[in-house]
N, C-alpha and C positions, 0 to 999 in steps of 0.2 A: 424415397430419394435413391436414385441410382448413382453408382460410382464405379470406378475401376482403379486397380492398383497399377501405378506407373512403374515399370521395371527398370527405368533408367535411374542412374544414381543422383538425380536431382533431388534435393531435399524435400521438394514438394511431391510427395509420393501419392497423395490422394487428390483426385480432381473430380469435379462435379459435372454432371451431364448438362446442366443448364448454367447460363452465365449468371442468372439471378438465383440465389439460394432458395431452396424449398423451405418455406416457413412452417410447413405442417408438422415438423418435429417438435414444435413448441406448443405447450399447453396454454390455454387462455391466461392472460396476465392481469392481475389486479394491482394497480399502482399503490393503492392505499395499504397494502400488506406486504411491503418489501421487507423480508426477513434479514436480520443482521446477527451475526454470531455474538456480537458484544452484548446483546440483550441479556444473556445469562449472567454476564459479569455485573450488569446493572442490577439485576435481581439480587445477586450475592451481596452487592454493596448495600442495597436497601435493608436487607435482613441482617447485616453484620452488627454484632454487639459493639464493635469498636469502630462504628461508622464515623467517618470525617466528611466534611464537604468534598464533593467529587469535582475533579477538573478533568474534562474530556478534551484531549489534545488531538489535533489532526489538521491536515491541509484544508484549505477552502474547498467547499463543495464535495467532501467525502461523505456527508450524511450526518454530521453532528447534530444539527438542529432537528432534523427529521426524527432521529432515533430518540432523542430526549423527549420530544413532544409525544411521540408514540408510546414511549415508556410511561410518561405522566398520564396519558389518557387511559392506559390499561391498568396501571398499578396504583393510582391515587384517586382520591375523590375529586380533586381539582388541582390546578397549577397556575402559577403566575409566571409570565414569560417577559423578561426584560432584555432588549437588544441594545447594548451600550454603544455599539457603532452606529446603528440606525438612529438612535435618540441620545445624543451626548448629554442632554439635560439630566438624564438619570444619575449621572455622576454626583449631582447635588444631594441626592438622598443619603450619601455617606460622607458629607462634608464635616459634620459635627462629631463629637465624641460618641463612641458606640453606645447607643441607648436601645436595648432590645425591644422594649414595648413600643417606642416611637417608630423604629424602623419597621417592625412587623405591621403596625397600624398603617404606615405609609404604603407599604407593599400591598396590603389588603385593599386600600382605597384604589391604588393604581390598577390592580388586577380585577377589581370588582368582585372579589370573593374573600371570604374569611380565611386567612392563612392560619392553619392549625398544625401543630406538631404531629408528624407521622402520616397525615392525610393530605397535606398539600406539598407539592414539589415546587420549589423555587428554582427557576431556570435563569441563570445569568449568561446570556449569549454574548459572544465577542467581548469577553471580560477583559481582554488585554487593552481595550480602549479606555478603561477606567482604572487608574492606579488605586483609587480609593476603594473601589469594589473588590479589587484583588486583595488588598490588605484587610478588608473587612472579613474575609474568609477566616482569618485567625481568630477574630472576636466571635464569629458565629461558632467556631469550634470550641472556644474556651468558655463562652457564656450563654450560648443558645444552641447547643448541639442537638437539642431535641427537634429542631427544625431541619428538614431535608433540603439540601442545596446541591444543585448540579450546575456547574459552570462549564462553558465551552469557549474555545479560542482558536481561531484559524491561523493567527499569527503570534500565538502565545510564546512560542520558542523565541521569536524575535524580541518580545517584550522582556522575557525572563533573562535574556542575554545581557541586558544592561540594568536589571532591577535588583537592587540589593535588599530591599525590605520585604521581599515576598515571604509569606508565612511558611517557611520550610518546616516539614514535619506536622503541619496542621491540616494537610489536605491529602486526598488519595488521587493519584493520577491514573488515568486510563487512556490508551491510545487507540484511535480508530483509523483505518486505512480504507482505500477503495475496496470494493467487493472482491473477495477472493474468488477463485474459480468455483469452489464449493458453494459459496453464497450465490454466485451466478446461476448454478444449477437449480437452487431453490427458487430463485426469481422466475426462471424459465419453466417452472412446474415439473422439474426433473428430480424431485425429492428422492425417488427410488434409486436413481443412479448415484445420488450423493450417498445414500445409505450403503449402497453396494461397495463404494470406495471406503467409507469410514469403518465399515465392519470387517474389512480385510485385515487379518493379523498374520498372514504368511505370504509367501510368494506364489501361491497358486494363481495362474493367469486368469484374467477376467474372461467370461464367455465372449467369443469373437464378435457376435452381433452388438453387444454392449461396448466392447472395445472400439469398434468402428464408429458407433454412434457418438461416443465420448470424444473421439478425435474430431468428428464433425463439429460438435459443440464447442470444442476447444478453439477451433478456427473462428467461430463466431466471437468468442471472447477475445481473440487477438484483435479483432476489429473494434468491438464495443468497449473493451477494457472493463474496468470496475467502477468508473464514476457513476453513481446512482442515476443522475439525470440522463446520462448518455444511454445507459441500459434501458431506462424507462422510455426514452424517445424511440429506441428501436422496437420495444415491445408494443408501444401504442400504435405506431405507424407501419411497422414491418419494412421500413425504408432506411437504406444506408445513408442517404443524403441528410436526413433529419438528424441521425446520430452524429454524423460528422460536423454538422452545423453546431450542435450542442458542444462537442469537444472543442471546436474553434472558439466558441464564446467563452468556454472555461479558460482556455489559453490566453484569450484577450483580457479576461479578468485578472489573471496572474500578472500580466504585463502592467496593468493599471495598478496593481498592488505595489509593484516595484516603484512606480512613480510617486504613489501616495505615502508609502510607509517607510521606504528606505531613505538613508541619508542621500541628499541630492548629489553628493560627490561619488556615490557608489551605484546610482541608478543605471548608468550606461554600462558599467562593468558587469552588473548583475544580469542585465538584458543580454549582453554579449556572451557570457558564460552559459546562460540558459539556452540561447539559440545554438550554441556549439555542441550541445550534448549528443544529438543524432550523428554529427560529424565524427565525434570521438568513438561512438559505438560502432560506426561503420568500418572502423579500422580492424585489422586482423587481431591485434592484441587488446583492442578496446580500451587501452590505457588512456587516462585523461592526461593530455600534455598541453601545458599552458601556451607553448609556442604555436600550437594549432589554432589558438584563438587569434593570435597576432604574432607575427614573426619576432617582434622585439619584446613580447610579453614575458614577464617574470612572475614566478609563483607568488612572491610577496605582494605584487600589485593586485592580484585577484583573489587572495586568500579570504578577504572579508566578504567579497561577493559570493564566493562558494559557500562560506559558512552561513550567509544570509539565507540562501536557498535550502541548505540543510536544516536550519532552525525553523524555516517555514513549512517543513515537511514535504517539499517539492522534489527532493532528490534522495537517493540512498547512496552511500559511499561503501565501496569494498576495498579494503586495504590489502596490499601485498605482503605476504610472509614468505621468507626463504627457509625458515625452519619451523615445521609444524609441531610446536610444543605448547603445553598448557602453562599459563594462560596465553591464549593467542595474541591478545593485545600487547603483551610484553615483547612479542617477536614481530610485531607489525612495523612495516616501514611507512610511516605516515606521509612521506613524500611521494610515494608511488601508489596510485589508487585508480579505480574505475568509478565512474559516476553513472548511476542508472536513474531513469525517470520514475516518479511515483506510480505511474500507471502505464501499462503497455498500449492501451487504446490512445492515450494522449501522445505517446511516442509515434504511433502510426499517423496521427493527425499532424503532428509537427513535421514529419517526414513526407507528408502528402502522399501516403500510400493509399491507393484505392481499394475498395472492397474486393474487386476482381483480382487485384494483385495479391492481396493477402490470402484470399481463399483458394484461388486457382494457381497462383504463382507464375513466375516466368524465370528464364535463365538469368536475367539482369538482377532480379530480386533475390537470387539464391544466397548471395553473401550476406546481405542485410538481414535476411531471415534468421540467421544465426544470432545476430545482435538482438533481434526482437525476442527470440526464444530465451536468450540469457536474461534479458530485462524482465521477461515474464517469470522466470524462475526466481530471480532476486525479489520480485514483488510478492510472490507466494510465500517464500521463506521468511520474508520480513513480517508477514502476518503471523506466522507460527513462532518465529524466533526474533522478536523485536530487538533491535540493537545493531551494532556494527556487523558488517559482512567482511569475509576475508577470502582471498584466493592465493594459490601457491604457484610460484615459478622457480625454476632452477636455471643456473648459468647456461645450460645447454638449450634454453628456450622451450623446455617442457613446461606446460601450464595446466593446472587443475582449477576449474572455474570457481568452485566454492569449497571452503574448508570450515567445518563446524566442530565445536567442542560441546559435548553433552555428557553429563555424568562422568566426568574425568576421562572421557574417550574422545578421540579425534576422528571425525568422519570426512574423507574426501568425497567430493561429488562433482561429476562432469555433466554439463548440459549439452545435449546434442539435438540438432534440429530434425533429423529424419530417421529413416529405418536402417541405415547402414553405418551406424556409429563405429568409429575406430578410436581406440584409446591408447595411442602411443605414449601420451603424457602420463596416463594412469599407470602404465607399465613401468615407466621410469620411477614414479612415485612409489610404486609397490616394491621395486627392487631396492630403493633407497631407505624406505622406512617400515616396510612390512606392517601395514596398519591393521591387518586382520580382516577388514571388510572394505571392499571397493564398490562405490556406488555410482550409477549413471542414471540420467533421466533422458528419455528419448521417446519416439513414437512407437517403440516396441512395447509389447505387453509385459506384465509383471513376469520376472524371470530371475532365478538364482542358479548360478553355476559355480560351484566351489565357493570361493570368497568374493566372487563378482556378482552383483545383483543389478537389475534394471527396474526403474520405476517409470511407468508411462508419465509423460508430461502432465496429463490430466490428473494424475494421482500423486504428484510430488508432495502433497500434504502428508503422505504416509511416511516419508523419509524422516528419521531412519527407523526401519522396522527392527 
C-alpha cells in the first residue's frame, strides 16, 4: 500500500493512493474464531472456588451470546441454551418453588443432554425477559451452586433499574463491550502487532513501518468500529457497503428496542436524545445541552430518556470536574457532561460518513474528525477502565478531554486527532495543579519529553505507563 504524508495542518495527514483501500494488509479471516479478551475472565470464573452464577452484561449485539456459546463448546462437555426473549414460555420452568432436581431434569429434557455439575454450562440468554429466571439465580447459588450458570442480558440494566428483588450478592457480574482496537487487530490476523503494543513498557517509539501500518489499521477501525457483526461483514466481503448495512441494521434494532421495551411515554424522548448525539459531539466543546434537542427542552424532561440509554449500555457519559481531586466522583458536576456512543463505527453510520471521508478525509470533515477520535478514545478507555468518565474545564475555557484516577494518582489525558497537537489547555492544567505527568494521545509515535508523554491513538491501551 502506498501513501504519503500530507504536510498541511489538516488533521487527515495520511492519505491513500487509491480511493478503495488495499485489503491485502489483512490476513485471511475465520469468522468462527473471533477472539475476545473476556474469554480469560470466563475461564477464571469457571475455575474459581468461590464461583457464583455469572451475569454477562452488555448492549445488544456486542457478542454476548457468541462468546458464551464459544466458551461452552471449548470448555464444557455440553451446554443447554435458553433464550427467554425468543421463547417466553421458558419462564414457566421457574414458576414453582425452587426444586433443584425438577429444574435440572426439565433443563436436561429441553436441551436434549444430561445436565451435570461442572461439565454442563447452562446459558440463560436475555434473562431480563424473565423475572422468575433472574430471581432463580439466587436459589441456584444457595442450593445448586455445583451447576455452572452463565446468564446474559442486553437490556439488563433497564430491568435492574426497576427490580427490587434481584439477588444482590448472589451473582458475579462481567461487562462486555464492542471489540477494542486490540481485539480488532486479533480478528484481522495482526496478532504480532497487538503483541508489539502490549509488550511495550516504556516510551521507546515503535519502528516506523509498524507505526504507519497501525495508523492505517486504525482508520479501518474508525469505519468498522467494534460491533462483531460489522467487523465480520467487512472481513467476509472486503466491502464497505456491507459493513455499513450491518451497522444500520443494528441502529434500527436499537430503535425497535426503544419502542418495545421503554415506557410508551418515554419512547419519543429516547429516540430524540439518541439521534441528537452526533449533533452534540460535532460542537467544539462536545457538551451535551438539552436545549440543542429542542429549544424549550429542560433537563428534567429528558433525564429518564438519557438514563434509559445509559442503562441499556448504548452510551457513555463523561462528567465535568472543575477540581481534579480524589475521589473524582465527589467533585463531578453531574449537570454538565458529554455523551459518547458505545461504538465509533455506529457513530460514523449515524452521521452518514462514507468510507472515503473517514479514510481519506476532507476539509469539511476536519472538525467532526476530532469528535470521532474523542469517541474512539472514550470507547477504548471504557474497555480498560469500566465506569464513569471525567473531563476537566477551567473558567478560562481550558479543557482536558479525560481525567482518570488510578492508584491514588490523577492522570490528565488529551485526545488529539492529528500530527500537530497543541496543548494550551494542558499547559493551563499543569500550571494550576502540577500533576507530575501530562499525557496526550495523537497520531504521533510513542514519545516522552520531561513530564509530557504521547501515546499513539492505536496504543491508547498502554495509558498510563
